[in-house]
C-alpha positions in Angstrom: 101.7 56.0 63.6 98.4 57.5 64.4 96.5 60.8 64.2 93.9 62.4 62.0 96.2 64.4 59.8 98.0 61.8 57.6 99.3 63.4 54.4 100.5 61.3 51.5 103.9 62.2 50.2 102.7 62.8 46.6 100.6 65.7 47.8 103.3 67.3 49.9 105.9 67.7 47.2 109.6 67.2 47.8 110.2 70.4 49.8 107.3 70.1 52.1 107.8 66.4 52.5 111.3 67.0 53.7 110.0 69.6 56.2 107.2 67.3 57.4 109.6 64.4 57.9 111.9 66.7 59.8 109.2 67.5 62.3 108.0 63.9 62.6 111.6 62.7 63.3 112.2 65.6 65.5 109.2 64.7 67.7 110.3 61.0 67.8 113.8 62.0 68.8 112.6 64.6 71.4 110.6 61.8 73.0 113.6 59.5 73.1 116.1 62.2 74.3 113.9 63.6 77.1 111.9 60.5 78.1 113.6 57.3 77.0 113.3 54.9 74.1 109.9 53.5 75.1 108.3 56.9 75.0 108.8 57.0 71.2 105.7 54.7 70.9 103.5 57.8 71.4 104.9 59.5 68.3 101.9 60.7 66.3 101.1 62.8 63.3 98.9 65.3 65.1 101.5 66.0 67.8 104.0 67.2 65.3 101.6 70.1 64.4 102.8 71.8 67.6 106.4 71.7 66.3 105.2 72.8 62.8 103.3 75.8 64.2 106.2 76.9 66.4 108.7 76.9 63.6 106.3 78.4 61.1 105.9 81.5 63.3 109.6 81.9 64.1 111.7 81.1 61.0 111.6 80.6 57.3 111.8 76.8 56.8 114.2 77.2 53.9 116.8 78.7 56.3 115.9 76.7 59.4 119.1 74.9 59.4 121.1 78.1 60.0 118.6 80.0 62.1 119.1 79.6 65.8 119.5 75.8 65.8 116.1 74.9 64.5 117.5 71.9 62.7 120.2 69.3 63.5 121.5 66.3 61.6 120.2 63.0 63.1 122.1 59.7 62.7 120.9 56.7 60.7 117.5 55.3 61.5 115.9 52.1 60.3 112.6 53.9 59.6 114.6 56.2 57.2 116.3 53.3 55.5 119.4 53.8 57.7 119.9 57.3 56.3 120.8 60.5 58.2 118.4 63.4 58.0 117.9 67.0 59.1 115.4 67.0 61.9 113.5 69.6 63.9 114.8 70.4 67.4 114.2 73.0 70.0 111.3 74.1 72.2 108.6 73.3 69.6 109.6 69.6 69.3 109.9 69.4 73.1 106.4 70.9 73.6 105.0 68.5 71.1 106.7 65.6 73.0 105.3 66.8 76.3 101.7 67.2 74.9 101.9 63.8 73.2 102.9 62.1 76.4 100.2 63.6 78.5 97.5 62.9 76.0 98.8 59.3 75.5 98.8 58.8 79.3 95.1 59.9 79.4 94.2 57.6 76.5 95.8 54.6 78.2 94.0 55.4 81.5 90.7 55.7 79.5 91.2 52.3 78.0 92.1 50.8 81.4 88.9 52.3 82.8 86.9 50.8 79.9 88.6 47.5 80.3 89.3 47.3 76.6 90.7 44.1 75.1 93.7 42.8 77.1 93.3 45.6 79.6 90.4 43.7 81.0 93.1 41.4 82.6 94.1 42.8 85.9 97.9 42.3 85.5 97.9 43.9 82.1 95.8 46.8 83.4 98.1 47.3 86.3 101.2 47.5 84.0 99.4 49.9 81.6 98.3 52.1 84.5 101.9 52.4 85.7 103.1 53.2 82.2 100.4 55.9 81.9 101.4 57.4 85.3 105.1 57.5 84.1 104.1 59.2 80.8 102.0 61.7 82.7 104.9 62.7 85.0 107.3 62.8 82.1 105.0 65.0 80.1 104.6 67.4 83.1 108.4 67.7 83.3 108.7 68.3 79.6 106.0 70.9 79.6 107.5 72.7 82.6 110.9 72.8 80.8 109.3 74.9 78.0 107.0 77.0 80.2 103.8 75.1 79.6 101.6 74.0 82.4 100.4 70.5 81.6 97.9 70.7 84.5 95.6 72.3 81.9 95.7 69.1 79.9 95.4 66.8 83.0 92.4 68.9 84.2 90.7 68.6 80.8 91.2 64.8 80.8 89.8 64.5 84.4 86.8 66.6 83.5 86.2 64.4 80.4 85.5 61.4 82.6 82.8 63.2 84.6 81.2 64.8 81.5 80.9 61.4 79.7 79.4 59.9 82.8 76.6 62.5 82.8 76.0 62.7 79.1 72.9 61.1 77.6 70.4 61.5 74.9 69.8 65.2 74.2 73.2 66.3 75.6 74.9 68.6 73.0 77.8 66.6 71.6 79.9 69.8 71.9 79.6 69.5 75.7 81.4 66.2 75.4 84.1 67.6 73.1 84.8 70.7 75.3 87.7 69.2 77.4 89.5 68.1 74.2 89.0 71.6 72.7 90.4 73.3 75.8 93.5 71.1 75.9 94.4 71.6 72.2 93.6 75.3 72.4 96.2 75.7 75.2 98.8 73.7 73.3 98.4 75.6 70.1 98.4 79.0 71.9 101.7 78.2 73.7 103.4 77.8 70.3 103.0 81.6 69.9 104.8 82.1 73.2 107.7 79.8 72.2 108.0 81.6 68.9 108.0 85.1 70.5 104.8 86.1 68.8 102.2 86.6 71.6 99.8 88.3 69.3 99.2 85.0 67.6 98.0 83.3 70.8 94.3 84.2 70.4 93.8 83.0 66.8 95.9 79.9 67.4 93.9 79.1 70.5 90.8 79.3 68.4 92.3 77.1 65.7 93.4 74.6 68.4 90.0 74.6 70.0 88.4 73.7 66.7 91.1 71.2 65.9 90.4 69.4 69.2 86.7 69.4 68.3 87.4 67.8 65.0 89.8 65.2 66.5 87.1 64.1 69.0 84.3 64.0 66.4 86.3 62.1 63.8 87.5 59.6 66.4 83.8 59.1 67.4 82.8 58.7 63.7 85.5 56.2 62.9 84.9 54.1 66.0 81.1 54.2 65.9 80.5 50.7 64.5 83.2 49.1 66.5 82.0 50.8 69.7 78.4 49.6 68.9 79.6 46.0 68.4 81.6 46.0 71.6 79.2 48.0 73.8 81.9 50.7 74.4 80.9 54.3 75.1 80.7 56.5 72.0 79.8 60.3 72.2 77.6 60.2 69.1 75.6 57.2 70.2 75.4 58.4 73.8 74.1 61.9 72.9 72.0 60.7 70.0 73.9 62.9 67.5 73.4 61.8 63.9 76.2 61.5 61.3 74.6 64.4 59.4 74.9 66.7 62.4 78.4 65.4 63.1 79.4 66.3 59.5 77.9 69.7 59.8 79.9 70.4 63.0 83.0 69.1 61.3 82.6 71.3 58.3 82.0 74.3 60.6 85.2 73.5 62.5 87.2 73.3 59.2 85.9 76.7 58.1 86.7 78.2 61.5 90.2 76.9 61.4 90.8 78.4 58.0 89.5 81.8 59.3 91.6 81.6 62.4 94.8 80.9 60.5 94.2 84.0 58.4 94.8 86.1 61.6 98.1 84.3 62.5 101.3 86.0 61.5 103.5 83.3 60.0 107.1 83.7 58.8 106.7 80.6 56.6 103.2 79.0 57.0 103.0 76.8 53.9 103.3 73.5 55.7 101.0 74.6 58.5 98.4 75.7 56.0 98.7 72.5 54.0 98.2 70.3 57.1 95.5 72.3 58.9 93.5 73.3 55.8 93.9 70.9 53.0 94.9 67.7 54.7 92.5 68.2 57.6 89.7 68.6 55.1 90.7 65.3 53.5 90.7 63.7 57.0 87.1 64.7 57.4 86.2 63.3 54.0 88.0 60.1 54.8 86.3 59.6 58.2 82.8 60.1 56.7 83.6 57.9 53.7 83.0 60.6 51.1 86.4 60.4 49.3 89.4 58.1 49.1 92.9 58.4 48.0 93.3 56.5 44.8 96.9 55.2 44.8 96.2 51.6 45.5 98.6 49.3 43.7 97.5 47.2 40.7 98.5 44.0 42.5 95.8 44.6 45.1 93.0 44.9 42.6 93.9 42.7 39.7 94.9 43.5 36.1 94.7 47.0 34.6 91.2 48.3 33.7 89.9 51.1 31.5 90.2 52.1 27.8 94.0 51.7 27.7 94.2 48.3 29.3 95.3 45.4 27.2 92.3 43.7 25.5 93.6 40.3 24.8 91.1 37.5 25.5 92.4 35.1 28.1 95.5 37.3 28.4 94.5 40.2 30.7 98.1 41.2 31.5 99.1 41.7 27.8 101.8 39.1 27.9 102.8 38.4 24.3 103.4 34.7 25.2 99.9 34.3 26.7 98.7 34.2 30.3 100.4 36.0 33.2 104.1 36.8 33.1 106.3 34.3 34.9 106.6 34.8 38.6 109.6 34.1 40.8 109.3 31.4 43.4 107.4 32.5 46.5 109.2 32.9 49.8 108.5 30.7 52.7 106.7 32.0 55.8 109.7 33.0 57.9 111.7 34.3 54.9 108.7 36.4 54.0 108.5 37.7 57.5 112.1 38.8 57.4 111.6 40.4 54.0 108.5 42.2 55.3 110.4 43.6 58.3 113.1 44.8 55.9 110.6 46.5 53.6 109.0 48.3 56.5 112.2 49.4 58.1 113.5 50.9 54.8 110.1 52.5 54.1 109.9 50.8 50.7 106.3 49.8 51.2 105.1 53.4 51.3 107.9 55.4 49.5 109.4 53.2 46.8 108.1 53.4 43.2 108.2 49.7 43.1 109.1 46.9 45.5 108.9 43.1 45.6 106.2 41.5 47.7 107.7 39.8 50.7 105.9 36.5 50.3 104.6 36.5 46.7 107.7 38.3 45.3 105.4 40.0 42.8 106.2 43.6 41.8 104.1 46.1 43.7 103.9 49.9 43.7 104.6 51.8 46.9 101.5 53.1 48.6 102.4 56.7 47.9 104.4 56.0 44.7 101.5 56.5 42.3 98.2 58.3 42.6 95.2 59.0 40.4 93.6 61.6 42.7 92.9 65.1 41.7 96.0 67.0 42.7 97.4 68.4 39.4 98.1 71.9 40.5 101.7 73.3 40.6 102.9 72.6 44.2 99.7 74.8 44.4 98.1 73.1 47.3 101.6 73.2 48.7 101.6 77.0 48.2 104.9 77.1 46.2 106.6 80.2 45.1 105.2 79.9 41.5 101.7 80.9 42.8 100.6 84.2 44.3 98.0 82.3 46.2 96.7 78.8 46.8 94.3 78.1 44.0 92.5 75.4 45.9 90.9 77.6 48.6 90.3 81.2 49.5 93.0 81.4 52.1 94.8 84.3 50.4 98.4 83.0 50.9 
C-alpha cells in the first residue's frame, strides 16, 4: 500500500478501524470488479478518501449497511486472514477506483519518461507504457460511469510535464504543485455531487486543492535525498525551495484543510475528520522527521529499557535461570519464506498482539499491537459519542 495518510489501528479505535477497512477493501474490490485483478495493484490509502468523503456526506456510518446499499458483505480474502467483511460499495468506491487508476497511469508514464530503474530498459518501458495506457482508458470509463470527467485529471498530468520542464531556481514551488491541486480539487468536489449535497462542492474543492498541494510537497520532501543521489528531478531542488519554506507551506495547507472542512455539511464526518485533520498532520510530521510513532517491537531494539526494566547483571531479560530465555530452533530459509508469506497474508505482522518471527521464531509484537505514543484521549481524536468535541483541535465537532 502507498499514500500519505497511513493511520495506525491503535489510533483509529475499533469502530473507525472497521469503517476505514471497509473503504480500503471497497476500493480494492471496485478496482477488481470494474477493471480486473491486476488493477488492484493501484489500491492506495489516499484514494479511499474519495469513498470516505462520499459516504460521510450521505449516510451515518453506523447505519451504512442498511442505507441504500452502502455496504455489502465481501467473501474471504487472504489479506483479511481469510475472513469475510462488510465493505464499502457504490459510486464513492467507483469514483475512488477511477481516480486511482488515472493517477497511477500518470505516475507510470512519468517514471517511464524519467527512465527510472528497470524502466530504462526499452522492453520494460514499452510494457509499462501499455499498462499505463490501459489504466488511463479504464479510469476514464470508470469516471464516466459516475459522471466524473477524468479529462480534468489527464489535462492536469499533461500540464505537469510542461511546468516541470520550465521550472527553475526562483520559480514558486506552488506553480509546480498546481496541476496536482487542480486534479484533487475536482475529485473531492465530485463527492458532493455523488452524495447529493452540491453545497459542499466549494469547500471540498478547497480541501482537495490543499490536499493535492500537501501530497506533492510531502512526496518531494521524502524523495529529496534519493532524487539528489540519482539525479532525478525534484521540485524542491529545481525551484530552490528550502525545507523550512516547504514546512511552512505544508502547515498552511493543513490549517486551510481544517477550515474548509468546517464548512462541509457531513452526516457522519468522524472518519473523514480523523484522516484529513489528525492523520494528515502526522503525515507532515513524519515526512519532515519531527515525530515518529513509537510502537516498534522490543525484538527490534533489544531488551527492555527504563526504570522498570529488569536490572540483573548479565541477565538483561530477567530470566531467573540466567541469560536469555531458551529459543526454539530457527527455520530454514525456504520454511521462513513460507511462514513470512503466511504472516503477511493473515495480517499478523501488523495486527496481532504477538506473533512468531518467520525465521528466528522469536516472539514479536505486531506493528500496531502496542504503542507508547501520546494518544490517551477517549476515542477523542476519533470523535466518539462520549465527547462533545474533539479535544485535540479546534474543529468544533
